[in-house]
C-alpha positions in Angstrom: -133.8 -9.8 1.9 -137.3 -11.5 2.2 -136.4 -13.7 -0.9 -132.7 -14.4 0.9 -134.7 -15.8 4.0 -137.4 -17.9 1.6 -134.1 -18.9 0.3 -132.5 -20.2 3.3 -135.8 -21.9 4.2 -136.0 -23.7 1.0 -132.4 -25.0 1.3 -132.9 -26.5 5.2 -135.7 -27.9 4.1 -134.0 -29.4 1.4 -131.4 -30.6 3.8 -134.1 -32.1 5.8 -135.6 -33.8 2.9 -132.5 -35.6 1.9 -131.5 -36.5 5.3 -135.4 -38.2 5.8 -134.5 -40.1 2.8 -130.9 -41.2 3.4 -132.6 -42.4 7.2 -135.2 -44.4 5.7 -132.7 -45.9 2.9 -130.0 -46.9 5.8 -132.6 -47.8 8.9 -136.1 -48.2 7.6 -137.3 -46.1 9.7 -138.5 -42.2 10.8 -138.8 -40.8 14.0 -139.0 -44.6 15.7 -141.9 -45.7 13.0 -140.5 -48.8 11.7 -141.5 -49.2 7.8 -139.1 -52.5 7.3 -142.8 -54.1 6.4 -143.6 -57.7 6.8 -141.2 -58.3 9.8 -143.7 -59.2 12.7 -142.3 -60.0 16.4 -142.7 -63.7 15.3 -140.1 -63.2 12.7 -137.6 -61.1 15.0 -135.0 -62.8 17.2 -136.4 -63.8 20.5 -135.3 -62.5 23.5 -133.5 -65.7 24.9 -131.6 -67.9 23.0 -130.2 -71.3 24.9 -127.2 -72.9 23.8 -126.1 -76.3 23.5 -123.8 -75.9 26.4 -125.8 -74.5 29.0 -125.4 -71.1 28.3 -128.2 -68.6 27.7 -128.0 -65.3 26.0 -129.9 -62.8 26.1 -131.0 -60.3 23.0 -131.6 -56.4 23.9 -132.3 -55.5 20.5 -136.4 -55.7 21.4 -135.8 -55.3 24.8 -134.4 -52.0 24.8 -135.6 -50.6 21.3 -136.5 -47.6 23.3 -133.2 -46.8 24.6 -131.4 -44.3 23.0 -127.9 -43.2 23.2 -126.2 -40.6 21.5 -127.4 -41.5 17.9 -129.7 -44.6 18.3 -130.1 -47.5 20.1 -127.1 -49.8 21.8 -128.3 -53.3 21.8 -126.1 -55.9 23.4 -125.9 -59.8 23.8 -125.7 -60.6 27.5 -124.5 -64.7 28.2 -125.6 -66.0 31.5 -124.2 -69.4 31.9 -124.5 -71.1 35.6 -126.5 -68.3 37.0 -123.7 -65.4 35.9 -123.0 -63.2 33.4 -120.4 -64.0 31.3 -120.0 -62.1 28.7 -121.3 -58.7 27.7 -121.0 -57.7 24.0 -121.8 -54.7 22.0 -124.1 -55.5 18.8 -123.4 -53.0 15.6 -124.8 -49.4 16.4 -125.2 -46.0 15.0 -123.3 -44.7 17.7 -119.6 -43.1 16.7 -117.2 -45.3 16.4 -114.6 -43.5 18.2 -116.7 -42.2 20.9 -118.0 -45.9 21.5 -114.6 -47.6 21.1 -113.9 -46.1 25.0 -116.0 -48.0 26.3 -114.3 -50.9 25.2 -111.1 -49.3 25.9 -112.4 -48.6 29.4 -113.4 -52.0 30.0 -117.3 -50.8 30.4 -118.4 -54.7 28.9 -116.7 -56.3 31.5 -117.6 -54.7 34.3 -121.1 -57.1 34.7 -118.7 -60.4 34.5 -119.8 -62.6 37.2 -123.2 -60.5 38.4 -126.3 -62.4 38.8 -129.0 -61.3 37.2 -130.5 -59.5 40.0 -127.2 -58.4 40.2 -126.7 -56.7 37.5 -130.5 -55.1 37.6 -129.0 -53.0 40.9 -125.3 -52.9 40.5 -124.7 -49.0 40.1 -122.1 -48.5 37.0 -120.6 -45.4 36.3 -120.6 -44.3 32.7 -117.6 -43.6 30.9 -116.7 -40.2 31.0 -116.6 -38.6 27.3 -118.8 -41.0 25.9 -121.4 -40.4 29.0 -124.8 -40.6 26.5 -123.7 -44.1 24.4 -122.2 -45.7 28.2 -125.4 -45.2 29.9 -127.5 -46.7 27.4 -125.6 -49.4 27.2 -125.8 -49.7 31.4 -129.8 -49.1 30.7 -129.6 -51.8 28.3 -127.7 -54.0 30.2 -130.3 -53.5 33.0 -132.9 -53.8 30.8 -131.7 -57.5 29.6 -131.2 -58.3 33.1 -134.3 -57.2 34.5 -136.2 -59.3 31.2 -134.3 -62.8 33.1 -135.5 -61.5 36.8 -139.2 -60.5 35.8 -140.1 -62.3 33.4 -140.4 -58.6 31.3 -140.9 -56.1 33.4 -139.0 -53.0 32.9 -136.7 -52.1 35.5 -137.3 -48.4 37.1 -133.8 -46.4 36.6 -134.0 -45.3 32.9 -130.8 -43.8 30.8 -132.6 -40.1 30.3 -132.8 -40.0 34.3 -129.6 -41.0 34.8 -128.2 -38.9 32.5 -129.9 -35.5 33.0 -128.9 -35.5 36.4 -124.5 -36.0 35.5 -122.2 -33.5 35.9 -121.2 -34.0 32.3 -124.5 -33.4 30.8 -124.9 -30.0 33.2 -121.4 -28.7 32.0 -122.3 -29.3 28.3 -125.3 -27.9 28.5 -124.2 -24.6 30.1 -120.8 -24.7 27.4 -123.6 -24.3 24.9 -125.9 -22.4 26.3 -123.6 -20.1 27.4 -122.2 -19.9 23.3 -125.6 -19.5 22.3 -126.5 -16.7 24.2 -124.3 -14.7 26.1 -122.0 -13.2 22.4 -125.3 -11.2 22.2 -124.9 -9.2 25.2 -120.8 -8.7 23.6 -118.0 -10.0 22.3 -115.2 -9.6 24.5 -112.0 -11.0 23.0 -111.2 -12.5 26.5 -114.5 -13.6 26.9 -114.3 -15.8 23.3 -110.7 -17.5 24.5 -112.2 -19.0 27.7 -115.3 -20.1 25.4 -113.3 -21.4 22.5 -110.6 -23.3 25.2 -114.4 -24.7 26.6 -115.8 -25.7 23.3 -112.6 -27.9 22.6 -112.2 -29.2 26.3 -115.8 -30.1 27.3 -117.3 -30.6 24.0 -114.6 -31.9 22.2 -112.0 -34.0 24.4 -114.6 -34.9 27.2 -117.8 -35.3 25.9 -118.2 -35.4 22.2 -120.6 -33.2 21.7 -120.7 -31.6 18.0 -122.9 -31.9 14.9 -122.5 -35.0 12.8 -124.0 -36.4 9.8 -124.4 -39.6 12.0 -126.1 -37.4 14.7 -128.7 -35.8 12.2 -129.7 -39.5 10.1 -129.9 -41.1 13.4 -132.3 -38.6 15.1 -134.4 -38.6 12.3 -134.0 -42.7 12.6 -135.2 -43.2 16.2 -136.8 -39.4 17.2 -136.4 -37.7 19.9 -136.2 -39.8 23.5 -136.2 -37.5 26.7 -133.4 -35.9 28.8 -130.6 -38.0 26.0 -131.9 -35.7 23.3 -131.3 -32.2 24.8 -128.0 -32.0 24.0 -128.2 -32.6 20.6 -131.7 -30.7 20.1 -129.9 -27.9 21.3 -126.7 -28.1 19.0 -129.0 -28.6 15.7 -130.9 -25.6 17.2 -128.1 -23.7 17.4 -126.3 -25.0 13.7 -129.6 -24.5 12.1 -132.1 -22.4 13.5 -130.0 -19.6 14.7 -128.9 -18.6 10.8 -132.8 -18.2 9.9 -133.1 -15.2 12.5 -129.0 -14.1 13.3 -125.7 -15.2 12.0 -125.4 -17.7 10.0 -121.9 -19.4 10.8 -122.8 -18.9 14.9 -122.0 -22.7 15.4 -119.0 -23.1 13.6 -117.5 -19.5 15.2 -119.2 -20.2 18.8 -119.7 -23.7 19.5 -118.2 -26.6 17.4 -115.3 -28.0 19.0 -113.4 -28.3 15.8 -113.4 -25.0 14.8 -112.7 -24.0 18.1 -109.7 -25.8 18.0 -108.6 -24.6 14.0 -109.1 -20.6 15.4 
């Protein structure tokens, strides 16, 4: 038994080291620490770029580098002409393409069109259901970029983390994960199991898109943890990788994973 547990720990550490290697190779950073080297602030893109037609573009990559979605940063370019926003362009990011695509389908990037920077900072833009973490990060990123224009770099007061943890989606997802993690130890009623499986599919799968994925693990190793936006992924990672060391090896697959629940 002792050697079996040691084998589990060594296997987990090996997987972690492999993912760290991928994170360094792919993103050149670990837990938010940049390993790119040789690129100081002068060598990076300036926050604001002036175009010949009078449009200026706000690059949020550096301005909002601490704002994290479900798996990483969600940078955008915000084009402003004659004092109003004319375009919000999403840039390459580490979010799941399937769920990030919902933001485009729901027209999130067009909701600021026509607003002044001052209006964009104060605008109460709703997150997209099914992609709350990604959309909340985009909203906070746009607000950060426009706040830079308004106040010459002063950060806005409302952060992505503050908006996430108070949302109904966050609370529902957390309750479903906790129920699937804790309640099975007190009894395994067939009726309860069916309810849990349905909630996994509906809430974790279709509604929020909260589940373990390769990109999620790599990007959290690259970017580190950031407040309340990290709570749900951390809960999932604990169930998937820590539970097997003390309890059932397949607990995540059997009681939490929306894909496994759908198959069953």
